[in-house]
N, C-alpha and C positions, 0 to 999 in steps of 0.2 A: 523712664520719664523723658519727655522732650527737653532738648538743651536750648540755651540761648542762641547758639549758632544755628541750630535747626530752625528756630523761630525767625532769625534774620534771613536765612535762605528762603523760607516761605514768603516773607515780606518783600523779598527781591522780585517776586512774581507780580507784585502789585505796581503797575505802571500809572504814573500821573497822566491822565488822558490829555491834559492841556500842554504838558511838556514833553512827554514821550520818554521819560527816565524813570527808573524804578525808585521807589520811596526811600529805600536804604541809602542808595547812592546820592539821592537828592539831600539827604540829611534830615529827612522828616520824622524819623524814629528818635524820639527824645529818651525813652525809657522802656525797657522790658523787664518785668518781674515775673518769676515763676514762684508760686506759692502752693501749698498742698490743696488748697481749695480752688485754685484757678490760675489762668495766665492774664496778666495785666500789661497792657500796651498803651503808652502814651505817645501821641503823635502831635506834631506841630505842622502847620501848613505854610506855604511860601508867602501867603498874604492872610491877614485875619478874615478877609471877606471871600476866601476861596470858594467858588461855587462848586467845587468837587469834593469838598471835605466829607460830606456824607458817603458818597460813592467810595472814596478812598478808605474810609473807616470800615465800611461794610465789607469791601474786598479784602482788607487786612484781616478782619475777623474770619472770614471765610477761608482764606489761605491758610492761616494758622490753625484753624479748627481741622481742616483737611490734613494737615501735616502732623497734628497731635493725635497719636494712636490711643492715648490714655483716656480720651474722652472728657478731659478737663474743660470747664467752661472757660471761654475767651472773652475778655472785656477790653474794648478799645475806647480810649477817650481822646478827643481832640482838645488840645490845651490852647488857652489864650495867650499864654507866655511860657517860655521865652519867645521872643520874636525870631523867626527864621533869618539867617544871614547866609550869604553865598559862601562863606568860608566853611560851612557845614557840608558842602558837597565833596564827594570823592573826586580824585583827579580825572577819572574817567568821565564822570558826569560833567565836570568842567570842560573837558575837551569837546564832548557832545554839544554842550551849550555854547561853545565858542569863547569861553572865559580863559583868561590867562592863567597859567598854572602857578 
């Protein structure tokens, strides 16, 4: 069965097209749940009106489905809350974005 680490590795391949940083390092992954009936991923966007939310959700599902050799269904939800905050970013993402560490 796929692990949460493997799911996060797959999600690192999803790049926010407006920012150019992967969604894990941006802090967009709110929760990953692995259940016998499927994989559930909750994402938040950097802004509630993010024009790339459908693309990011679709790419997330595709990358995790590709990484999951068990054939489990993958469900990705884009949440309205909590709101994204810059402190969710990894140190490497902050450096790329020019934010102070």
